C-alpha positions in Angstrom: -27.0 -62.1 -17.1 -27.7 -60.1 -20.4 -25.0 -58.0 -21.8 -25.6 -54.5 -23.2 -22.6 -52.1 -24.1 -23.0 -48.9 -22.2 -19.7 -47.6 -23.3 -17.2 -49.1 -26.2 -14.1 -47.0 -26.7 -11.6 -49.5 -28.0 -9.0 -47.0 -27.2 -9.9 -46.7 -23.6 -8.1 -48.4 -20.8 -11.5 -49.4 -19.2 -14.7 -50.0 -21.0 -18.0 -50.6 -19.2 -20.1 -53.3 -20.8 -23.0 -53.9 -18.8 -24.3 -52.8 -15.1 -27.3 -54.4 -13.4 -28.9 -54.7 -10.2 -30.3 -57.9 -8.9 -33.2 -57.9 -6.8 -34.5 -60.6 -4.4 -33.1 -63.6 -6.3 -34.9 -66.5 -4.5 -32.9 -69.0 -2.4 -31.7 -72.0 -4.5 -31.7 -70.3 -7.8 -28.5 -71.4 -9.7 -26.8 -69.6 -12.9 -24.0 -71.4 -14.7 -21.5 -72.8 -15.1 -20.5 -69.9 -17.5 -17.3 -68.7 -18.9 -17.2 -64.9 -19.5 -14.7 -62.8 -21.7 -14.9 -59.6 -19.2 -14.4 -59.0 -15.6 -17.4 -59.0 -13.6 -17.3 -56.9 -10.4 -20.2 -58.3 -8.0 -21.2 -56.7 -4.7 -23.8 -58.3 -2.5 -26.1 -56.2 -0.3 -28.6 -58.7 1.0 -28.7 -62.5 1.6 -25.8 -64.7 0.8 -24.5 -66.3 -2.7 -22.3 -69.2 -3.1 -20.0 -68.7 -6.1 -18.1 -71.6 -7.4 -14.9 -70.6 -9.3 -13.0 -73.3 -11.2 -14.5 -75.8 -8.8 -13.6 -74.0 -5.6 -16.5 -72.5 -3.4 -16.5 -68.7 -2.1 -19.4 -67.2 -0.1 -20.5 -63.7 -0.8 -22.3 -62.0 2.0 -23.7 -58.6 2.6 -20.7 -56.1 2.7 -18.4 -58.3 0.4 -17.5 -57.5 -3.2 -15.5 -59.9 -5.5 -14.0 -59.8 -9.1 -14.7 -62.6 -11.4 -12.0 -63.1 -14.1 -12.5 -63.7 -17.8 -11.7 -67.4 -18.7 -12.7 -68.7 -15.3 -15.6 -71.3 -15.0 -18.1 -69.7 -12.7 -21.5 -71.0 -11.1 -23.7 -68.7 -9.1 -26.1 -70.2 -6.4 -28.1 -68.3 -3.9 -27.9 -69.8 -0.6 -30.8 -71.0 1.2 -32.8 -69.1 3.6 -32.9 -65.4 2.4 -33.4 -63.8 -1.1 -30.4 -62.3 -2.6 -29.6 -58.7 -3.8 -26.8 -57.0 -5.1 -25.1 -55.0 -8.0 -22.6 -55.8 -10.5 -20.9 -54.7 -13.7 -18.9 -56.2 -16.5 -15.8 -54.4 -17.6 -12.8 -54.8 -19.9 -9.4 -53.2 -20.1 -5.8 -54.2 -21.0 -4.7 -52.9 -17.2 -7.1 -54.5 -15.1 -5.0 -57.6 -14.8 -2.1 -55.5 -13.4 -4.4 -53.6 -11.1 -6.0 -56.7 -9.5 -2.6 -58.2 -9.2 -1.4 -55.1 -7.3 -3.8 -55.8 -4.4 -3.7 -59.7 -4.5 -7.1 -60.3 -6.4 -7.0 -63.5 -8.6 -9.0 -66.7 -9.1 -8.0 -68.1 -5.7 -8.6 -65.0 -3.8 -11.6 -63.0 -5.8 -12.5 -60.6 -2.8 -11.5 -57.0 -3.2 -9.9 -55.2 -0.1 -12.5 -54.9 2.5 -11.9 -51.2 2.9 -13.0 -50.6 -0.7 -16.3 -52.5 -0.7 -18.5 -49.5 0.5 -17.3 -47.2 -2.2 -17.2 -49.5 -4.9 -20.7 -50.5 -4.1 -21.7 -46.8 -4.1 -20.0 -46.3 -7.5 -21.6 -49.3 -9.2 -25.1 -47.7 -7.9 -24.2 -44.4 -9.4 -23.5 -46.1 -12.8 -26.9 -47.6 -12.5 -28.5 -44.2 -12.1 -26.7 -43.0 -15.2 -28.0 -45.7 -17.4 -31.0 -44.0 -18.8 -28.8 -41.0 -19.9 -28.2 -40.9 -23.5 -26.7 -37.5 -24.2 -23.2 -37.0 -25.7 -21.4 -37.1 -22.3 -23.0 -40.0 -20.7 -20.5 -42.5 -21.7 -17.7 -40.4 -20.4 -19.4 -40.2 -17.1 -19.9 -43.9 -16.8 -16.4 -44.5 -17.8 -15.3 -41.9 -15.2 -17.0 -44.0 -12.7 -15.4 -47.1 -13.6 -12.1 -45.5 -13.5 -12.9 -44.4 -9.8 -13.8 -47.8 -9.0 -10.3 -49.2 -9.9 -8.8 -46.1 -8.3 -10.6 -47.1 -5.0 -9.3 -50.6 -5.2 -5.9 -49.5 -6.0 -5.8 -47.4 -2.9 -4.8 -50.6 -1.1 -2.0 -51.6 -3.6 0.9 -50.4 -1.8 0.1 -52.0 1.5 -1.1 -55.1 0.1 2.1 -55.7 -1.9 4.0 -55.9 1.5 1.7 -58.5 3.0 3.9 -58.9 6.1 2.9 -55.4 7.0 -0.6 -56.8 7.5 0.6 -59.7 9.5 2.6 -57.3 11.9 -0.5 -55.1 12.4 -2.6 -58.3 13.0 0.1 -59.5 15.7 0.2 -56.2 17.3 -3.4 -56.2 17.8 -3.4 -59.7 19.3 -0.7 -58.9 21.5 -2.5 -56.0 22.9 -6.2 -57.1 22.9 -5.7 -60.9 23.7 -7.8 -60.5 26.9 -10.7 -59.5 24.6 -13.2 -61.6 22.8 -10.9 -61.4 19.5 -12.4 -63.2 16.4 -10.6 -64.0 13.1 -13.4 -62.2 11.2 -13.1 -59.1 13.4 -9.2 -59.0 13.3 -9.6 -59.3 9.3 -11.9 -56.4 9.4 -9.8 -54.4 11.7 -6.8 -54.5 9.3 -8.9 -54.3 6.0 -8.8 -57.7 4.5 -11.5 -60.4 3.6 -11.2 -63.2 6.2 -10.2 -66.1 4.1 -7.5 -64.2 2.3 -6.3 -62.8 5.7 -6.2 -66.4 7.1 -4.3 -67.6 4.2 -1.4 -65.1 4.3 -1.3 -65.1 8.1 -0.6 -68.8 7.9 1.9 -68.3 5.3 3.9 -66.1 7.4 3.6 -67.7 10.8 3.0 -71.2 10.1 -0.2 -71.3 12.1 -3.9 -70.0 11.7 -4.9 -66.8 13.4 -7.0 -68.6 16.0 -4.0 -70.9 16.8 -1.9 -67.9 17.1 -4.3 -66.0 19.2 -4.5 -69.1 21.6 -0.7 -69.4 21.7 -0.3 -65.7 22.8 -3.0 -66.2 25.5 -1.5 -69.2 27.0 1.9 -67.4 27.1 0.5 -64.6 29.1 -1.3 -67.2 31.2 1.9 -69.0 32.1 3.3 -65.6 33.2 0.2 -65.0 35.4 0.4 -68.6 36.9 3.8 -68.0 38.1 2.5 -65.2 40.5 0.8 -66.7 43.6 -1.6 -63.9 43.9 -3.5 -65.1 40.7 -5.9 -68.0 41.0 -6.0 -70.4 38.0 -9.6 -68.9 37.2 -8.5 -65.4 37.5 -5.7 -66.1 35.2 -7.9 -67.7 32.7 -10.2 -64.6 32.7 -7.3 -62.1 32.3 -6.4 -63.9 29.0 -9.8 -64.1 27.6 -10.2 -68.0 28.0 -13.4 -69.1 29.8 -12.4 -70.7 33.2 -14.4 -73.9 32.4 -12.4 -74.5 29.3 -9.0 -73.1 30.4 -7.4 -76.4 31.6 -8.3 -78.2 28.3 -6.9 -75.4 26.3 -3.9 -75.0 28.4 -3.2 -78.7 28.3 -3.6 -78.9 24.7 -1.0 -76.3 24.1 1.7 -77.2 26.9 0.9 -81.0 27.6 0.4 -80.1 31.2 -2.5 -78.7 33.3 -2.5 -75.1 34.6 -1.9 -76.6 38.2 0.9 -79.0 37.1 2.6 -75.8 35.4 2.3 -73.6 38.6 4.6 -76.4 40.1 6.9 -76.2 37.4 8.2 -72.4 37.7 10.8 -73.4 35.0 8.4 -74.0 32.2 9.3 -72.1 29.1 7.2 -71.7 26.1 8.3 -70.7 22.5 9.1 -67.0 21.9 6.2 -65.4 20.3 7.8 -62.1 19.6 7.4 -60.0 16.4 10.9 -60.9 15.3 10.2 -64.6 15.5 7.0 -64.1 13.3 8.7 -62.2 10.5 11.8 -64.7 10.7 9.5 -67.7 9.8 
């Protein structure tokens, strides 16, 4: 990654140092380890890349953007199977650290909010379109786009600061859509977070993974249905989004007894999974 200064106003809050497009990087290509002195905003548009930050591996797939922090040891590896393409830029600025902190981006969670990815990628492409322009206003236009990038990211600062709001939203979705084929990735996308970061804060607030929580809700709902004689065990399973052939195993794994045994024990009570219980953990 060769650096070229595109805009260098030392008094500016944000400086753009380089902006590039990676085209069809072959599978298995490795770059690094490298330690930079600027922030790298990298967006993947095709293929997949493994980025190792201070020894921890992160996956960058199409539709993902991450920020690499100055001082971190970073290695880039194009994943096997498909060539990788994407866009990236290097920026400096005294306030960038506070901007990223406001949305929970750091070395352990380098992904920008999912809701900002499309626009940030578009803005980096606009900077690339301006690279050849050398008139007196070119630097100002490029710098304005960098400010817009961080303005887009910062749109998510207020809601991200209150992480419990995300968890309450996720819980409400699970409680109302438990009968559907909910996936952790889809749930994270619906509330505007990257999957691994969502799973981390969900576990922090609830003490369990999103998938464990989804299963608990389904089993709780199944218990209510099994208490009604008009529902067969298979019908109860389907009604809560669990395949009948695996229902008995999942049910016993959570309750310690089979659905049939539960039906005979009408007084079986599972833990309360209300919103109040979630927020109190």
